[in-house]
C-alpha positions as CSV (number, residue, x, y, z in Angstrom):
1,M,101.6,114.3,88.1
2,A,98.2,115.6,89.0
3,I,97.9,118.2,91.8
4,L,95.4,117.1,94.4
5,K,95.7,120.0,96.8
6,E,98.1,123.0,97.4
7,S,97.8,125.1,100.5
8,G,99.4,126.6,103.6
9,I,99.0,124.7,106.9
10,P,99.0,127.0,109.9
11,L,100.7,126.1,113.1
12,G,98.9,123.2,114.9
13,R,96.5,122.6,112.0
14,M,96.1,119.9,109.4
15,M,95.1,119.3,105.8
16,L,92.7,116.6,104.7
17,I,92.9,114.9,101.3
18,S,89.8,112.9,100.4
19,K,90.4,109.3,99.4
20,D,88.4,107.9,96.6
21,G,89.5,104.3,97.3
22,T,92.2,104.1,94.6
23,F,95.0,106.1,96.4
24,T,97.5,104.7,98.9
25,K,100.2,106.5,100.8
26,E,102.7,105.3,98.2
27,D,100.8,107.0,95.4
28,L,101.2,110.4,96.9
29,V,104.1,112.9,96.2
30,I,104.3,115.6,98.9
31,E,106.4,118.7,98.6
32,A,106.6,120.9,101.7
33,N,108.8,123.7,103.0
34,G,108.8,122.2,106.5
35,Q,108.2,119.1,108.6
36,Y,104.9,117.3,108.4
37,Q,103.3,114.1,109.5
38,L,101.2,111.9,107.1
39,L,98.5,109.7,108.5
40,E,96.1,107.5,106.6
41,K,92.5,107.1,107.7
42,P,89.8,105.0,106.0
43,D,88.2,108.0,104.2
44,C,91.1,110.5,103.9
45,F,94.8,111.3,104.3
46,V,95.8,113.7,107.0
47,I,98.8,115.9,106.7
48,K,99.7,117.6,110.0
49,N,102.0,120.6,110.4
50,A,104.9,119.2,112.6
51,E,106.8,122.5,112.8
52,C,107.2,124.0,116.3
53,C,106.7,127.6,115.5
54,R,105.7,128.4,111.8
55,S,103.2,127.6,109.0
56,I,104.2,125.4,106.1
57,L,103.3,125.3,102.4
58,V,102.3,121.9,101.1
59,K,101.6,120.6,97.6
60,V,100.1,117.1,97.3
61,M,100.3,115.3,93.9
62,T,99.8,111.8,92.6
63,K,102.5,109.8,91.0
64,D,102.4,109.2,87.2
65,A,101.2,105.8,86.3
């Protein structure tokens, strides 16, 4: 697995993962220590912090081919 991004997401914020055209939602593996929402846009993936009162740590990886 290749790590794309690893970061903390503060309350009410989001993380953007650039899309190079070859990734889909199914290709991502997401590890988080809280609730999150994953959205797919034409140019990027958006991971939103869905916790009500705390920051979360998120690691985004790709699946092995």
